[in-house]
C-alpha positions in Angstrom: 0.0 0.0 0.0 1.1 3.5 -0.8 0.0 6.9 0.4 1.0 10.6 0.5 0.5 12.6 3.7 1.5 16.0 5.2 4.4 15.6 7.6 2.9 18.0 10.2 -0.5 16.3 10.1 1.1 12.9 10.6 3.2 14.2 13.4 0.2 15.7 15.3 -1.7 12.5 15.1 1.2 10.3 16.1 1.8 12.6 19.1 -1.8 12.1 20.2 -1.8 8.3 20.1 1.7 8.1 21.6 0.3 9.2 24.9 -1.1 5.8 25.5 2.2 3.9 25.0 4.1 3.0 28.1 7.8 3.4 28.5 8.0 -0.3 29.4 5.6 -2.9 28.1 5.2 -6.6 29.0 4.3 -7.3 25.4 6.8 -6.1 22.7 4.0 -5.4 20.2 2.8 -2.6 22.5 5.9 -0.6 21.7 4.5 -0.2 18.2 1.9 2.0 16.5 -0.5 0.4 14.0 -0.9 2.0 10.6 -3.8 0.9 8.4 -5.2 2.2 5.1 -8.8 1.5 4.2 -11.7 3.4 2.6 -9.5 6.4 1.9 -8.4 6.8 5.6 -5.1 6.3 7.3 -5.9 5.0 10.8 -3.2 5.3 13.5 -3.7 3.2 16.6 -1.7 2.6 19.9 -2.6 0.5 22.9 -1.4 -0.5 26.3 -4.1 -3.3 26.6 -6.0 -1.2 29.2 -6.6 1.7 26.7 -6.6 2.0 23.0 -6.6 5.2 21.0 -7.2 5.6 17.2 -7.1 8.6 15.0 -8.1 8.8 11.3 -6.6 11.0 8.6 -8.4 11.3 5.2 -6.0 10.5 2.2 -6.3 12.2 -1.2 -3.5 10.3 -2.8 -3.2 6.5 -1.9 -3.3 3.1 -3.5 -4.0 -0.3 -2.0 -5.1 -1.3 1.5 -3.3 -3.0 4.3 -2.1 -2.8 7.9 1.4 -2.8 9.5 2.9 -2.0 12.9 6.1 -0.1 13.5 8.1 1.1 16.5 6.4 4.2 17.9 9.5 5.8 19.2 11.4 5.5 16.0 8.7 6.8 13.6 8.1 9.7 15.9 11.8 10.6 16.0 11.9 10.4 12.2 8.8 12.5 11.5 9.8 15.2 13.9 12.8 16.0 11.8 10.8 17.0 8.7 9.7 20.5 8.0 6.1 20.8 6.6 6.1 18.9 3.4 4.4 15.9 1.7 5.8 12.5 2.6 5.3 9.4 0.5 4.9 6.1 2.2 5.5 2.8 0.3 4.7 -0.1 2.6 5.4 -3.7 1.8 3.5 -5.9 4.3 5.1 -9.1 3.0 8.6 -8.3 4.2 7.4 -5.6 6.7 9.3 -2.8 5.1 8.3 0.9 5.2 10.0 3.3 2.7 9.5 7.0 3.3 10.3 9.5 0.6 10.6 13.2 1.2 12.0 16.2 -0.7 15.4 15.4 0.8 15.7 11.7 0.2 14.5 8.2 0.9 14.5 6.4 4.3 13.6 2.9 5.3 12.3 1.7 8.7 11.3 -1.8 9.8 7.7 -2.8 10.2 6.1 -5.6 12.4 3.4 -8.1 11.6 0.2 -6.5 12.7 -1.6 -9.7 13.5 -0.4 -9.7 17.2 -1.6 -6.1 17.8 -4.4 -6.1 20.4 -7.9 -5.3 19.4 -9.9 -2.6 21.2 -12.5 -3.9 23.6 -16.1 -4.0 22.3 -19.1 -2.8 24.3 -22.0 -5.1 25.0 -24.7 -3.6 22.9 -27.5 -4.7 25.2 -25.9 -3.0 28.2 -24.3 0.0 26.7 -25.3 3.6 27.6 -24.5 6.5 25.4 -24.7 10.3 25.8 -23.4 13.3 23.9 -21.3 15.7 26.0 -19.7 19.0 25.1 -15.8 18.8 25.2 -15.9 21.9 27.4 -17.9 20.0 30.0 -15.8 16.8 29.9 -12.6 18.8 30.0 -13.8 20.9 32.9 -14.8 17.9 34.9 -11.6 15.9 34.3 -9.3 19.0 34.8 -11.0 19.9 38.0 -11.0 16.5 39.6 -7.9 14.6 38.4 -5.5 16.1 40.9 -7.6 14.7 43.8 -7.4 11.1 42.6 -5.4 8.6 44.8 -2.5 6.3 44.2 -3.5 3.5 46.5 -2.8 0.0 45.2 -5.0 -1.5 47.9 -8.0 0.6 46.9 -7.7 1.0 43.1 -11.2 2.5 42.8 -9.9 5.6 44.5 -7.4 6.0 41.7 -9.9 7.2 39.1 -12.6 9.8 38.5 -16.2 8.8 39.4 -18.4 10.0 36.7 -22.1 10.1 37.7 -24.9 10.8 35.2 -28.1 12.1 36.7 -31.3 13.8 35.6 -30.0 17.0 37.3 -26.6 17.0 35.7 -23.3 15.2 35.5 -20.9 14.9 38.5 -17.1 14.3 38.4 -15.8 13.2 41.7 -12.3 12.3 42.9 -10.9 11.7 46.3 -7.7 10.3 47.9 -9.3 10.1 51.4 -7.6 13.4 52.3 -9.1 15.8 49.7 -12.2 15.5 47.6 -13.5 17.3 44.5 -17.0 17.3 43.2 -17.5 19.1 39.9 -21.1 19.4 38.5 -22.4 20.6 35.2 -26.2 20.9 35.3 -26.8 21.4 31.6 -26.0 17.7 30.9 -29.3 15.8 31.3 -29.2 12.0 31.4 -32.4 10.0 30.7 -31.3 7.2 33.0 -29.0 7.5 36.1 -25.7 5.6 35.7 -22.1 5.9 36.6 -18.6 4.5 36.1 -15.0 5.0 37.3 -12.6 6.4 34.7 -8.9 5.4 35.4 -6.4 8.2 35.8 -4.3 7.4 32.6 -7.2 7.7 30.0 -8.4 10.7 32.0 -5.0 12.4 31.6 -5.0 11.6 27.8 -8.5 13.2 27.5 -7.3 16.2 29.5 -4.5 16.7 27.0 -6.5 16.4 23.8 -10.0 17.8 24.6 -9.0 21.5 24.5 -8.6 21.2 20.7 -11.8 19.3 20.2 -14.4 21.1 18.1 -17.2 18.4 18.1 -19.3 17.0 20.9 -18.0 13.9 22.5 -20.0 10.7 22.1 -19.6 8.8 25.4 -20.6 5.1 25.4 -20.0 2.7 28.2 -21.0 -0.6 29.8 -20.0 -2.1 33.1 -16.4 -2.8 31.9 -15.4 -0.4 29.2 -16.0 3.2 27.9 -15.5 4.7 24.5 -15.0 8.4 23.9 -15.4 9.4 20.2 -15.0 13.0 18.9 -13.7 14.3 15.6 -11.2 11.8 14.2 -10.3 10.4 17.6 -11.7 7.3 19.4 -10.4 6.3 22.8 -11.5 3.0 24.3 -10.5 2.2 27.9 -11.2 -0.4 30.6 -13.0 1.0 33.6 -12.2 0.5 37.2 -14.5 -2.1 38.7 -16.0 -1.7 42.2 -18.3 0.4 44.3 -17.2 4.0 44.7 -17.4 5.3 48.3 -20.5 7.3 49.3 -18.8 10.7 48.9 -21.8 12.7 50.0 -21.6 11.2 53.5 -18.3 13.0 54.2 -19.4 16.5 53.0 -20.4 18.5 56.1 -23.9 20.1 55.6 -23.9 22.5 58.6 -21.0 25.0 58.3 -21.8 28.2 60.2 -18.3 29.7 59.9 -17.6 31.3 56.5 -14.3 32.9 55.4 -13.9 34.8 52.1 -10.4 35.6 50.9 -8.3 36.4 47.9 -7.3 33.0 46.4 -3.9 34.0 45.0 -2.8 35.8 48.2 -3.7 32.8 50.3 -2.0 30.4 47.9 1.2 32.5 47.9 1.2 32.8 51.6 0.8 29.1 52.0 3.7 28.5 49.7 6.0 30.7 51.7 4.9 29.6 55.2 4.7 26.0 54.1 8.4 26.0 53.6 8.7 26.1 57.4 6.4 23.2 58.1 7.5 19.8 59.2 8.5 17.8 56.2 6.8 14.8 57.7 3.4 16.5 58.1 3.4 19.7 56.0 1.0 21.0 58.7 0.0 24.7 58.6 -2.3 26.3 61.1 -5.0 28.8 60.2 -6.1 31.0 63.0 -9.1 33.2 62.2 -9.9 36.1 64.5 -12.4 38.7 63.3 -11.4 39.7 59.8 -7.8 38.5 60.2 -6.3 35.2 59.1 -3.0 34.1 60.6 -1.1 31.3 58.8 1.7 29.6 60.7 4.0 26.6 60.5 6.9 25.3 62.5 9.4 22.4 62.4 10.6 21.6 65.9 13.3 19.3 64.6 15.1 22.2 62.9 13.9 25.1 65.1 12.3 27.0 62.3 9.0 28.7 62.0 7.0 31.1 59.8 4.0 33.2 60.2 2.0 35.6 58.0 -1.2 37.6 58.5 -3.8 38.2 55.8 -7.0 40.3 55.8 -10.3 38.4 55.0 -14.0 38.6 55.4 -15.2 36.2 58.2 -18.5 35.4 59.8 -18.5 33.0 62.7 -16.7 32.1 65.9 -12.9 32.5 66.3 -11.3 29.3 65.2 -7.9 27.6 64.7 -7.7 24.6 62.3 -4.8 22.8 60.7 -4.4 21.5 57.1 -1.6 20.0 54.9 -0.2 23.0 53.2 0.5 21.2 49.9 -3.1 19.8 49.7 -4.7 23.2 50.4 -2.3 24.8 47.9 -3.4 22.2 45.2 -7.0 22.9 45.8 -6.5 26.7 45.5 -4.5 26.3 42.3 -7.4 24.3 40.8 -10.0 27.0 41.4 -10.1 29.9 38.8 -12.1 32.6 40.6 -10.3 35.6 42.2 -11.8 34.9 45.7 -12.6 31.7 47.4 -15.1 30.9 50.2 -14.0 28.5 52.9 -16.8 27.0 55.0 -15.9 25.5 58.4 -17.9 23.8 61.2 -15.2 23.0 63.8 -11.5 22.1 63.8 -12.2 18.4 63.7 -14.4 18.3 60.6 -13.5 18.8 56.9 -13.3 22.3 55.5 -15.2 23.1 52.2 -13.5 25.3 49.7 -15.7 26.9 47.0 -15.1 29.4 44.2 -16.8 32.7 45.0 -18.9 34.4 42.3 -18.7 31.6 39.7 -19.5 33.1 36.3 -21.1 29.9 34.9 -24.5 29.3 36.5 -24.5 25.7 35.1 -21.3 24.9 36.9 -20.8 23.9 40.6 -17.4 23.2 42.1 -17.0 21.9 45.7 -13.6 21.0 47.1 -13.1 19.4 50.5 -10.0 19.0 52.7 -9.7 16.9 55.9 -8.1 18.8 58.8 -5.1 17.9 60.9 -4.6 18.1 64.6 -2.5 21.1 65.7 0.0 20.2 68.5 1.3 23.2 70.4 4.6 22.8 72.3 
């Protein structure tokens, strides 16, 4: 089979599918990318067994059909070196040879028999659920929640994003048992309530490619797999199996103490003061008195400490509560509004961090952080 293709177009599609390839694979075939020509399309596929991603490029100049695999790292290295120009591929599937001709010369790379390349999982048609979602909604949910996913081998269901379809909207939930994020978009209406747990790796891949998506995403899933299709891209992934924790039970409902503060000022102060916290705990104390917030940290082992004072708007009883500085900083960095609202009940219960004056009425963002005990010497 032969075809002519733009070097920059080929490179962009190879870079998309390369995100699924692991640096080390148990099966050698997974180091390769699959190239197939059929019906006037060049399909490019990569897989790690858990996830498979395919893109399609229309071909104007081609002859023959066929499929071949070749080393992903090598073909990426080669295509990166070309400026924008047409490349001619002559592929012989009998001796697994790929000849590439450019305006500079001719190059040959080795192919691999494609018969061993894994096939993407197929959904069970009788159990599959489908819904069309705006790429903005899907990106917003994944981008807001992914940082709160866990890395617990003993509880793998905590290592993904819980996506919950309801009549009142779609929820994206992630937690590592210390922090929790719930991102809701109310404009997505599901006819039937359903849910699944999206693993972190395919979520990261979607996060990287969705900003350039122009079409709505067709989401299809059953109890084991999910398929995301948009534009020329199709991502199939195996879902995490198990029952996601009842996240609503850990969200405090009565929070009479409310603090409003500039998000960037608080994040910057945490970063500075956090440098003086114990490396073992990263504990910082927040002492709220009137409209003043005092942030403090100390490391008794090295006899160092830091303290800063910020102005805020506060309604409630004077309070002192402790948090991990890095976790609170992560939460603040994943909120986009100028100011944040922090709702507190008492020093032993989780604090809720919300964006203040969210411009999108269809969007709700709730972030939660478990407190730490403050030990005063």
